C-alpha positions as CSV (number, residue, x, y, z in Angstrom):
1,X,6.0,7.0,4.6
2,X,5.7,10.2,2.7
3,X,2.1,11.3,1.9
4,X,1.6,14.4,-0.2
5,X,-1.6,16.0,-1.4
6,X,-2.2,18.6,-4.1
7,X,-5.2,20.0,-2.1
8,X,-6.2,20.6,1.5
9,X,-6.0,17.8,4.0
10,X,-9.4,16.5,5.4
11,X,-10.1,18.0,8.8
12,X,-11.7,14.9,10.3
13,X,-9.6,11.9,11.2
14,X,-11.2,8.5,12.3
15,X,-9.1,6.1,14.3
16,X,-7.8,3.0,12.6
17,X,-7.5,0.1,15.0
18,X,-6.0,-3.4,14.8
19,X,-9.5,-5.0,15.2
20,X,-10.4,-3.7,11.8
21,X,-7.6,-5.4,10.0
22,X,-5.9,-8.7,9.5
23,X,-3.7,-10.3,12.1
24,X,-0.3,-9.1,13.0
25,X,2.2,-11.6,11.4
26,X,5.2,-9.4,12.3
27,X,5.6,-7.0,15.1
28,X,6.8,-3.7,13.6
29,X,9.1,-1.7,15.9
30,X,10.2,1.9,15.6
31,X,13.4,3.5,16.8
32,X,11.5,5.0,19.8
33,X,10.6,1.4,21.0
34,X,14.3,0.6,21.6
35,X,15.8,1.2,25.1
36,X,19.1,-0.1,23.8
37,X,20.6,-1.8,20.7
38,X,18.9,-5.2,21.3
39,X,16.0,-4.4,23.6
40,X,12.6,-3.0,22.7
41,X,9.5,-2.2,24.8
42,X,6.0,-2.1,23.5
43,X,3.3,-0.3,25.5
44,X,0.6,0.8,23.0
45,X,-2.2,-0.8,21.0
46,X,0.2,-3.5,19.8
47,X,0.4,-4.8,23.4
48,X,-3.4,-5.3,23.4
49,X,-3.1,-7.3,20.2
50,X,-0.3,-9.5,21.6
51,X,-2.5,-10.3,24.6
52,X,-5.9,-10.7,23.1
53,X,-5.2,-12.0,19.5
54,X,-1.8,-13.7,19.6
55,X,-2.0,-14.9,23.2
56,X,1.7,-14.2,23.7
57,X,3.4,-15.6,26.8
58,X,6.7,-14.9,28.4
59,X,9.5,-16.8,26.6
60,X,7.7,-16.8,23.3
61,X,9.6,-16.0,20.1
62,X,8.0,-13.5,17.7
63,X,8.8,-12.4,14.2
64,X,9.8,-8.7,14.4
65,X,11.1,-6.0,12.2
66,X,12.1,-2.3,12.4
67,X,10.2,0.1,10.2
68,X,12.0,0.6,6.9
69,X,14.7,-1.8,8.1
70,X,15.7,-5.4,8.9
71,X,13.6,-8.4,10.0
72,X,14.4,-10.8,12.8
73,X,13.2,-12.4,16.0
74,X,12.1,-11.0,19.3
75,X,12.1,-13.1,22.5
76,X,9.5,-12.0,25.1
77,X,11.5,-11.4,28.3
78,X,8.7,-9.6,30.3
79,X,5.0,-9.3,29.6
80,X,2.3,-7.7,31.7
81,X,-0.7,-5.4,31.3
82,X,1.6,-2.3,31.0
83,X,4.3,-3.4,28.6
84,X,6.0,-6.1,26.7
85,X,9.8,-6.3,26.7
86,X,11.6,-8.0,23.9
87,X,15.2,-9.1,23.2
88,X,15.6,-8.4,19.6
89,X,17.9,-9.8,16.9
90,X,17.4,-8.2,13.4
91,X,19.4,-10.1,10.8
92,X,17.4,-10.4,7.5
93,X,16.3,-8.0,4.8
94,X,12.6,-7.3,4.2
95,X,10.8,-9.0,1.2
96,X,11.7,-7.6,-2.2
97,X,9.4,-4.8,-3.4
98,X,7.4,-5.2,-6.6
99,X,8.8,-3.2,-9.5
100,X,5.5,-1.4,-9.8
101,X,4.1,2.1,-9.4
102,X,0.3,2.0,-8.9
103,X,-1.8,4.9,-10.2
104,X,-5.4,4.6,-9.1
105,X,-8.3,6.9,-9.7
106,X,-10.0,7.7,-6.5
107,X,-12.8,5.1,-5.9
108,X,-15.3,4.9,-3.0
109,X,-13.3,5.4,0.2
110,X,-14.0,1.8,1.4
111,X,-12.9,0.5,-1.9
112,X,-9.8,2.6,-1.8
113,X,-9.0,1.1,1.7
114,X,-9.3,-2.4,0.4
115,X,-7.3,-1.7,-2.7
116,X,-4.4,0.0,-0.8
117,X,-4.3,-2.9,1.7
118,X,-3.9,-5.4,-1.1
119,X,-1.3,-3.4,-3.1
120,X,0.8,-2.6,0.0
121,X,0.6,-6.2,1.3
122,X,1.7,-7.4,-2.2
123,X,4.8,-5.1,-2.2
124,X,3.9,-1.9,-4.1
125,X,6.0,0.9,-2.7
126,X,4.8,3.9,-4.7
127,X,1.2,4.8,-5.1
128,X,-0.6,7.8,-6.7
129,X,-4.3,8.4,-6.0
130,X,-5.6,10.7,-8.7
131,X,-8.8,12.4,-9.8
132,X,-10.7,11.8,-12.9
133,X,-14.1,12.7,-14.5
134,X,-16.0,9.9,-12.8
135,X,-14.6,10.5,-9.3
136,X,-17.2,11.9,-6.9
137,X,-16.1,15.2,-5.4
138,X,-17.3,14.1,-2.0
139,X,-14.7,11.3,-1.9
140,X,-11.9,13.8,-1.4
141,X,-13.2,14.7,2.0
142,X,-13.0,11.1,3.3
143,X,-10.9,10.6,6.4
144,X,-9.3,7.6,4.6
145,X,-7.1,10.2,2.8
146,X,-5.7,11.7,6.0
147,X,-2.0,11.2,6.6
148,X,-2.7,9.5,9.9
149,X,-5.2,7.0,8.4
150,X,-3.0,6.1,5.4
151,X,0.0,5.6,7.7
152,X,-1.9,3.3,10.0
153,X,-3.4,1.4,7.1
154,X,0.1,1.0,5.6
155,X,1.6,-0.3,8.9
156,X,-1.2,-2.9,9.3
157,X,-0.8,-4.1,5.7
158,X,2.9,-4.5,6.2
159,X,2.2,-6.5,9.4
160,X,-0.1,-8.7,7.5
161,X,2.6,-9.3,4.8
162,X,5.7,-9.6,7.1
163,X,7.2,-6.5,5.5
164,X,8.8,-3.4,7.0
165,X,9.2,-0.9,4.2
166,X,6.5,1.8,4.2
167,X,5.1,2.9,0.8
168,X,5.1,6.4,-0.6
169,X,1.5,7.5,-1.2
170,X,0.8,10.7,-3.1
171,X,-2.5,12.4,-3.8
172,X,-3.3,14.3,-7.0
173,X,-6.8,15.6,-7.3
174,X,-6.4,17.1,-10.8
175,X,-6.2,14.5,-13.6
176,X,-4.8,16.5,-16.5
177,X,-1.9,18.3,-14.7
178,X,-0.8,15.0,-13.2
179,X,-0.9,13.2,-16.6
180,X,0.8,16.0,-18.6
181,X,3.3,17.1,-16.0
182,X,4.3,14.1,-13.9
183,X,3.3,10.8,-15.5
184,X,6.1,10.8,-18.2
185,X,8.7,11.3,-15.5
186,X,7.1,8.6,-13.3
187,X,7.1,6.1,-16.1
188,X,10.7,6.6,-17.2
189,X,12.4,3.2,-17.7
190,X,9.0,1.5,-17.1
191,X,6.1,0.1,-19.2
192,X,3.0,2.2,-18.5
193,X,-0.2,0.2,-18.7
194,X,-3.8,1.3,-18.5
195,X,-6.1,-1.6,-17.4
196,X,-9.2,-1.6,-19.6
197,X,-11.6,-4.5,-20.1
198,X,-12.3,-3.6,-23.8
199,X,-8.7,-3.2,-25.0
200,X,-6.5,-5.8,-26.6
201,X,-5.2,-8.6,-24.4
202,X,-1.8,-8.3,-22.9
203,X,0.9,-11.0,-22.5
204,X,2.3,-10.9,-18.9
205,X,5.3,-13.0,-19.9
206,X,6.8,-9.8,-21.5
207,X,7.0,-8.2,-18.1
208,X,8.1,-11.4,-16.2
209,X,10.8,-12.4,-18.6
210,X,12.3,-9.0,-18.9
211,X,11.8,-8.2,-15.2
212,X,10.4,-4.9,-16.4
213,X,9.3,-2.1,-14.2
214,X,5.6,-1.3,-14.6
215,X,3.4,1.8,-14.0
216,X,-0.1,0.3,-13.6
217,X,-3.0,2.8,-14.1
218,X,-6.4,1.7,-12.9
219,X,-9.5,3.9,-13.5
220,X,-12.4,4.7,-11.2
221,X,-15.6,2.9,-10.9
222,X,-17.1,3.2,-14.4
223,X,-13.7,3.6,-15.9
224,X,-11.8,6.4,-17.6
225,X,-13.7,8.5,-20.2
226,X,-12.3,8.4,-23.8
227,X,-10.7,11.8,-23.4
228,X,-8.7,10.6,-20.4
229,X,-7.7,7.4,-22.2
230,X,-6.5,9.4,-25.1
231,X,-4.5,11.8,-22.9
232,X,-2.9,8.8,-21.1
233,X,-1.9,7.2,-24.4
234,X,-0.4,10.4,-25.6
235,X,2.0,10.2,-22.6
236,X,3.1,6.7,-23.6
237,X,0.6,4.5,-21.8
238,X,-0.6,1.3,-23.4
239,X,-4.3,0.3,-23.0
240,X,-4.6,-3.4,-22.3
241,X,-7.0,-6.0,-21.1
242,X,-6.2,-8.6,-18.5
243,X,-9.2,-10.8,-19.2
244,X,-12.8,-10.9,-20.3
245,X,-14.3,-10.3,-16.8
246,X,-15.0,-6.8,-15.5
247,X,-13.8,-6.6,-11.9
248,X,-14.4,-4.1,-9.2
249,X,-11.4,-1.9,-8.4
250,X,-10.5,-3.7,-5.2
251,X,-10.6,-7.0,-7.1
252,X,-8.7,-5.6,-10.1
253,X,-5.7,-4.3,-8.1
254,X,-4.6,-7.7,-6.6
255,X,-5.7,-9.7,-9.6
256,X,-3.6,-7.7,-12.1
257,X,-0.6,-7.4,-9.8
258,X,-0.7,-11.2,-9.4
259,X,-0.8,-11.7,-13.1
260,X,2.0,-9.3,-13.8
261,X,4.4,-10.5,-11.1
């Protein structure tokens, strides 16, 4: 996963453990886990999850995958308190990614965590976290934005969804430079949509039938200010409504993705 920021990285990092997230529905392996072509050994926090949550026993068959690669099965050959040894057969591609780039104005850190979990689990592979007028400056110092936290969150979201392909997450603190200098390039060959509850309604069938790529732009808590909407529209974005109800950011992200795809 590539995580880039336009400003300084937060200096404080909080751990992100399996106990804070959904269950592991696939065991994600890295190249360093393999002792040979078809044998992998797990000896970190995943081992504790196998013991305490999944209650894995010797001889069990697990769904496994290699990060950014194939999916298959792993047979537990040896299991103790120090390690789990698997015989691995990777023979299937990961789920197809959503043809969507998500641009989300930085919400409260806890809201961002939930929103990213949902988007990554649903198959979004490119995400921009941006600043806007209503984004609190203090949010940018949150440990949620650290590379370590975002990587761990992404891994756990993939394990929930039985996926292997890590997303690319980029951070852009300055709204106007991002919109004027990058958004047009990002939305090439795609329909750029700003989700706004007071805009005209939008027919999702247009996207589904044409299998169209989408850049989905979601504002902060309180929404974009008129200047920001105008600037986005000047770059080719269309402001649309997905329903009469006004949703929280963490609710809007999965709801709109589900409607679009």
